C-alpha positions, 0 to 999 in steps of 0.5 A: 788939795784943789783939783789943779794940784791933784791933776799935776801930782797925778801927772807926775806919779800917776793917779793911784799914787795921790791920796787926799786927807790921809791920817798921819796916824796911819803913816807914823809908828807913834800912831798919832796925827791928824790928816795930811792934805796930800800923800804922794807916793814916789817910786824913783828919783825922777818922780821924787824930783818932779814932786819936789820941784812942783811943790817948790814952784807952787810954794806948797809945804812938803815933807819926805816921809819914809817909815815914819819911825822918828816923827811926832805928827800933830793932831791938827794934821799937815797942811801940804804934801807928804812925799812917801818914799816907801815904794822907793825901796830897791836894793842891789848888791855888787861885790862888797857894795850895797846900793839902796834907794832912800825908801829901802828899810834898814832891816831889808838892807841888813838882810841883803848884806847878810845873805851876801855874807857882807859884814858891817851892817848888823848894828842897823838890822833892828832900826825900824827906819829907812835908809834915807832917814838913817843917812840924814840923821846918821842913825846908829845902835850897838856901837855902829853908825851909818857913817861907818859904812857909807861910801857915797850918797846921791842927793837932790839939793836946794836948786833941784840939782843932783849931787853925789857926796862922799862920806867925808862930804856928808860931815856926819856927826852925832845924829847929824849930817850936812844933808840934814843941815842943808835940807838935802833929799837923799835919793840913793846910797852906796854902802861899802861893807866887807866880806864876812861869815854868813853864820857869824853875821846871822848870829850877831843880828839875831843876838842884837835883835833879841837884845832890842826886844828885851830892852825896848818897849816894842809892845806900844807905839812910839817914835823910838828914842825920844831924846838925843844922848847928852854929852857925858850922860845917857838920857834914859838914865837921867830920866830914870834917876829923876824918878820919871819912869811911868810919868804920864799925861793922857795916854802918853807915858814915859816907858816903864821898860825903857825910860828913853822912850815915850810910848802911846798907851792907847789914844795919846795926842801930840799935845799929850806927848809934848807935855811929857817931853816938856816935863821930862826936860824941865825935871832933868834940867832942875835935878841934874842941870842937863839939857835934853834935846828931842831926837823926834821930829815934830811935824804939822799942826799941833 
């Protein structure tokens, strides 16, 4: 990152919010990845829009990163600007509507809903990502999806304009949305919930989180479910039936607890993970004639 870029980014967000050569391993749940040229932390929509506008004007690659829970960063790092939304995390409650900035954690929003006795968001309480990322990919768990509770989404479009999309405008699909397809950037979200019983909501969240701890390999770094669910099948079952539980390259391993996860057993590299992904895809295709599509975003230089 040259001095001119550093000075301009510092002008937009403040000097203390611009860092150079930050290891992506420190920003992602996989704990894998080389250095990013710059990491810029934004606190509101104006700062985010300013950084994105500058990056576009200067033709500098950029990537929006929330909690980094669905990302495999390359060992060669990222040549460009990582825009961190972690501090863009305000949550407010007004009646049955919860308004969240894009960097707010799903777990925090679900807790705010519970404390306001609002029902409908318990499914998301254990998803370890941010609202912005969850909206882009229509995240879901335990029978619920973000599309079930979204009222409106405010986004930054390709032209630098701000739009407010209705739920129908978002065209949510399985791990998909118009926001993802068009490369829009989520600024904030209004979630419409319904009045419920505090104790019932609390017990539901407690039960779902216990189920998650029981079934998922949370003791090792990962990026969550590695593959999308193929039509008519479950990725984890296909992988297990193919005899791939425990398949390992270097320190990247198909989890023996939940075969839908590839975990970092210690010092896995991005190439290790990609080798495991490729082998799993090839074997599932060979044995069952089913194509597995990665759900994990691959970022940077491998």
